[in-house]
Structures are given as C-alpha cells and as structure tokens.
C-alpha positions in Angstrom: 97.1 99.6 77.0 98.7 96.2 77.5 101.5 95.9 80.1 103.7 92.7 80.2 103.3 90.7 83.4 107.0 90.7 84.1 107.0 94.5 84.0 104.0 94.7 86.4 105.6 92.3 88.9 108.9 94.3 88.7 107.1 97.5 89.5 105.2 95.9 92.4 108.5 94.6 93.7 110.2 98.0 93.5 107.3 99.7 95.3 107.2 97.0 97.9 110.9 97.2 98.7 110.7 101.0 99.0 107.6 100.9 101.3 108.5 98.0 103.5 112.3 98.4 103.5 113.2 94.7 104.1 116.9 93.9 104.6 118.8 93.2 101.4 119.7 89.7 102.5 116.0 88.8 102.8 115.2 90.0 99.3 118.1 88.0 97.9 117.2 84.9 99.8 113.6 85.1 98.5 114.7 85.7 94.9 117.3 82.9 94.9 115.1 80.5 96.9 112.2 81.0 94.5 114.4 80.5 91.5 115.8 77.3 92.9 112.4 75.9 94.0 110.9 76.7 90.6 113.5 74.4 88.9 113.5 71.6 91.5 111.7 68.3 91.7 109.1 69.7 94.2 107.9 72.4 91.8 105.0 70.1 90.4 104.0 69.4 94.0 103.7 73.0 95.1 102.3 74.3 91.8 98.6 73.7 92.5 98.8 75.8 95.7 100.0 78.9 93.8 97.5 78.7 90.9 
C-alpha cells in the first residue's frame, strides 16, 4: 500500500496537535513561518540542514 507523503505528514500533524495540545497561535505561526521561509532567499542556505 502506497500512502502519499502529504497525507502521512497531515496525519502526524493531527495526532501531534491532539496529543500535545499546543496553543492555536503557535501552530499558525509555525505553519505561516515555514511557508514564508520556504519561499525566501534563505531557503537554499537552510536546505542542507533539513535533508
């Protein structure tokens, strides 16, 4: 059975939020911040650290 990566990550995120119960603002800041950093000029600089 093959599961798409985005679906697996979404399931992990849902389970993590339910178990840890972080505040909603923290979840939103991490999502928006990650999206903005991924499209910025520093993305090629930090890319080797996350591979």
